[in-house]
C-alpha positions, 0 to 999 in steps of 0.5 A: 712143165719140163720134167726134172727126170732127164735121162739121155739115151745112153743112160736108158740103154745101160739101164735097160740092158739086154739078155737072151730069152733062153733063161726063161726055159730054166725058170719054167722047167717042169722037171724037179731036180732028181725027179723021175716024172715031170711035175705038172704045170699050174693053170689059172682060170677065171669064170665071171657072172655080172650083177653081184650076189645076195650077200647073206646067202653067199658069205659063210656065217663064220670061218668055222661053219665054212666046211660043215655048213656052207651058205645056200649059194655054195651048196653045189660046191660042198663035195669039193669045199676042201678045195675052196678058199673064200676071201671076204673084204676085197674091194673093187676099183672105185669108178669115179669119174665114171659114176654113171657107168657101173655096167661098163666097168664091172667086167672090164675092170675085173681082171685089169683092176684099173679104170679106162683112160678118161681122156680116151673114153670112146676107144679101148684104153685100159691096161693089160689084164691079169690073164694076159700077163700070165699068158705072156709068161707061160704061153710060149710052152703051149699050143694056145697062149690063152683061151677066151670063152663066153656064153653070149656074143660080145655085141652089147650096145650102150654108151654109159659115160661115153665109154667104148662098147667093148668095155661091157663084154670083154675082160681080157686085154692083151695090151691097154688098147686091144680087147681079146674076143671070146669064142661062144660056139663050143664046136668052134672051140673044139676045132680051135683046140685040136684042129678037128675037121670042119668038113670034107678036107677042111681042118682048123689050124692055129694061126702061124707063129710070127718068126721075127726074132728079138733078143732084147728084154728089159731086165732093168725096167723096174728101176728105170720106171721109178725115175720116169714121170707118169706119161713116160711110165705109161709109154714104157709099160706099153713098150714092155707089153709089146716086148713080152708079146714077142718074147712069148713067140720067141719062147714058143719057137725055141721050145719047139726047136728044142723038142725037134732036136731031141726027137732027132736023136731019139729022145721024145718029149716028156710023157704024161704020168701013167697014172694020169686020167685019160683026156675027157670026151667032149659031147656038144649039146644039141638043145638050147638048155643053158646049163648044158651049154655052159657045162660043155664050155666048162668041159672044153676048159677042163680038156684044154687044161688036162691036155696042156693045150693052154694054161690060162683061160677066161669064161664070161658066163654072161654079160649085162645085156639081156640074159634070162634063165627059163631053166629056173622057172622064170623069164625075167632078165638078170639085170632087171631082177637085180634092182629088187628093192628088197622085194622078197620074190625078186631077191629069191630070183637073184639068189637062184641065178647066182646059185645056178652060175656057181653050180656051173663053176662047181661042175667044172672044178668037181670034174677037175678034182676027179681027174688024176694028174701026177701025184694028185688031181688036175684041180691040185694043179689049178687055180680057178676063180669065180666072181663078179664085178659088183657086190650088190646089183641093186646098189651097184656097190663094189666095196666087198666083191664076191670071189671063190677060189678053187684049186691048190695051185700046185701047193701054193694056196691053202684051201678049205678056209674062209678068210672073213676079215681080209683087207685088200683090193681087186689088184691085190687079189690078182697079184696074189694069184699071179704070185702063186703062178710064179709070174713076176710083176715089174709094176703094180697090177692096176690099183694093187698095193700088196699081196694077200699073203694069208691066202698062200701056204 
């Protein structure tokens, strides 16, 4: 049926308008008016574990007990519990018509808050992820727009509901059709971050920037989008994503040209505050102990944020395919023990696995809290989210997803609280975190309908 919303080309161009990308620099300036020291930027990081948690060992018993008697799963966070915020009542994306694909969707929907396109099941077609929305906004100001890390190779082979295998082990999508690979080798990450030598006369370098210049941005797209039918909205969304991808490169080029011009007249780039901690040292472990491996990946994340090499990161701690935890005294695969049928020993193992993964997250945020930056700590200027794409691995339920937020986001988040009766969904939570980053959204993020204002200061 022909659409009733007919727009001629002249109307579209007038509605979209055109502007230069340069004003982005004004909105992203680090320096506060009248301040003698640059204000540190806000960073956003995500750390993931599959298969959910044992709920009665994860959620605090009450808002009052959160700070003084955290539940067993959170014991490792006790030293930084004042930096933490827990939000109970966040539902995941309903997975119908993919009811037989809980593991294909627990990670792929985690940062997209959106289901794959049911008409294109055998190829990636889902939606840009929250981390990449942020990277498109701030990535032009750092050497790397974003950093993607993982503990396991992204090679899971399964075909639930005919869905593409990439959905099982990817959480970052730079466009609806492009999943971003994650690096699993700590030394390769270090090389990528800082161009460390690989061998004699060999140095890893960042990929050269695309020098194509494009000055058209779509500042009227929000109003236009409301007037378009669904298919045209999807086309416009994909086009917007591609424009932002180019804008990010333009911003990087402009920023570096500006720094070069200032240096030419004797004005160097902004320096770190003299009180700031020195960048941490990275030690690559030589053994195969899982905790040591995960902690060095966490250290790399901390170093990337501390040196402002990137302001956006994801770390997939594990995926649904075959991981085990011999460090905990048993070799059962994580997935198998989550189907515990309430058998006490199996429940104990699931709880131990969750506590182990949260302890690695705690290791990272505790280190951030120990590093001075500006008038506070690195953690003061970060938003770090740990979570899972399932509530209960035994039932594959998604009605009340487990999340932990750590860090004050430059003063945008009120921490040291447990919000026990929140109503919202995964998209709402992600939209709120992006608002705390001052990242504008011109469309809903997945299934989002609102921001969770009680999280914010």
